[in-house]
C-alpha positions as CSV (number, residue, x, y, z in Angstrom):
1,M,-14.9,37.3,-18.5
2,I,-14.5,35.8,-15.0
3,N,-17.4,33.3,-15.7
4,E,-15.7,32.3,-19.0
5,L,-12.3,31.8,-17.2
6,T,-14.0,29.7,-14.4
7,A,-15.8,27.6,-17.1
8,L,-12.6,27.1,-19.0
9,K,-10.8,26.1,-15.8
10,Q,-13.6,23.6,-15.0
11,L,-13.2,22.1,-18.5
12,V,-9.5,21.7,-18.1
13,Q,-10.1,20.1,-14.6
14,Q,-12.7,17.7,-16.0
15,A,-10.4,16.7,-19.0
16,Y,-7.6,15.8,-16.4
17,K,-10.0,13.9,-14.3
18,D,-11.2,11.9,-17.4
19,S,-7.8,10.8,-18.5
20,L,-5.0,9.5,-16.4
21,F,-2.7,9.5,-19.5
22,H,-3.2,13.3,-19.9
23,Y,-3.1,13.8,-16.2
24,S,0.3,12.1,-16.0
25,Q,1.9,13.4,-19.2
26,N,0.5,16.9,-19.3
27,L,-0.2,18.0,-15.7
28,L,2.5,16.0,-13.8
29,G,5.0,16.4,-16.7
30,Y,5.9,12.7,-17.3
31,K,6.7,13.4,-20.9
32,D,8.2,9.9,-21.5
33,I,4.7,8.3,-20.9
34,N,3.2,7.5,-24.3
35,E,0.2,5.7,-25.7
36,R,2.0,2.9,-27.4
37,T,4.0,1.7,-24.3
38,H,1.7,2.7,-21.4
39,M,-1.9,2.7,-22.6
40,R,-2.7,-0.8,-21.5
41,M,-1.4,-0.1,-18.0
42,I,-3.3,3.1,-17.8
43,R,-6.5,1.5,-19.0
44,G,-6.1,-1.1,-16.3
45,L,-5.7,1.5,-13.7
46,E,-8.6,3.6,-14.9
47,S,-10.9,0.6,-14.8
48,E,-13.4,-0.1,-12.0
49,W,-11.6,-3.3,-10.9
50,L,-10.9,-3.2,-7.2
51,R,-7.6,-5.1,-7.4
52,K,-5.0,-4.0,-9.9
53,M,-1.5,-5.4,-10.6
54,S,1.1,-4.1,-13.2
55,C,3.8,-6.4,-14.2
56,V,6.1,-4.4,-16.4
57,P,9.9,-4.2,-16.6
58,R,12.0,-1.7,-14.7
59,G,12.3,1.7,-16.2
60,T,8.8,1.8,-17.7
61,F,7.4,4.4,-15.3
62,K,5.4,1.9,-13.4
63,S,6.1,3.8,-10.1
64,S,5.5,7.1,-11.6
65,L,2.1,5.9,-13.0
66,C,0.9,3.4,-10.3
67,T,2.3,5.0,-7.1
68,V,2.4,8.7,-7.9
69,A,0.0,9.8,-10.7
70,Y,-2.8,7.2,-10.1
71,P,-3.4,8.2,-6.2
72,M,-3.3,11.7,-7.1
73,W,-5.8,11.3,-10.1
74,R,-8.1,9.1,-7.9
75,L,-8.1,11.9,-5.3
76,E,-9.0,14.5,-7.8
77,K,-12.1,12.3,-8.4
78,N,-12.9,11.6,-4.8
79,P,-11.0,13.9,-2.2
80,N,-12.4,11.7,0.6
81,L,-10.3,8.6,-0.3
82,R,-7.5,7.5,1.9
83,I,-4.6,5.9,0.3
84,L,-1.6,4.1,1.9
85,I,1.7,4.2,0.0
86,D,3.8,1.3,1.1
87,S,6.9,-0.2,0.1
88,E,9.5,-2.9,1.4
89,I,11.8,0.0,2.2
90,Y,10.3,2.7,4.1
91,T,12.7,5.4,2.4
92,N,11.0,4.5,-0.9
93,S,7.5,5.2,0.6
94,K,8.8,8.6,1.8
95,N,10.3,9.4,-1.5
96,F,7.2,8.6,-3.4
97,L,5.2,10.8,-1.0
98,R,7.8,13.5,-1.5
99,E,7.3,13.3,-5.3
100,I,3.6,13.6,-4.8
101,R,4.0,16.6,-2.5
102,G,6.2,18.3,-5.0
103,H,3.5,17.8,-7.7
104,Y,0.7,19.3,-5.4
105,E,3.1,22.1,-4.6
106,S,4.0,22.9,-8.4
107,E,2.8,26.1,-10.0
108,R,1.3,24.1,-12.9
109,Y,-0.8,21.9,-10.5
110,I,-1.9,24.9,-8.4
111,N,-3.0,26.8,-11.5
112,V,-5.3,23.9,-12.5
113,F,-6.6,22.5,-9.2
114,G,-5.6,25.0,-6.6
115,D,-3.6,24.7,-3.5
116,Q,-4.4,21.3,-1.9
117,R,-2.0,21.8,1.3
118,T,-3.7,21.0,4.6
119,D,-2.6,21.2,8.2
120,V,-1.0,17.8,7.8
121,W,1.7,18.3,5.3
122,N,5.1,16.5,6.3
123,E,7.3,13.8,5.0
124,T,5.1,10.8,6.1
125,E,1.6,12.2,5.7
126,I,-0.4,14.6,3.6
């Protein structure tokens, strides 16, 4: 029974690692993200291109996808990455990091990927 649960958990983890769309919508709870509106942006983020730029109007979840979900999703695939979240206004950067921390600390996330908190866990660095 334990092996079956472990195998099922690994399948769920892999499904989230394979799809930024499902990771964002289902694991992080961004329910307003939909295929029709966001799939082109998501495919661009999922691509192997090193440089990415999303030019979409305000209110289309660009920050939620590009600044919150995408870095978290990339770290699931490679935990050794280092990601800088920068904004013209320092407070915005801290707010994005606070949102990321909230996702990592959520019961939904911990149930799937475990507790990711480390010794460095504050308002400017995780």
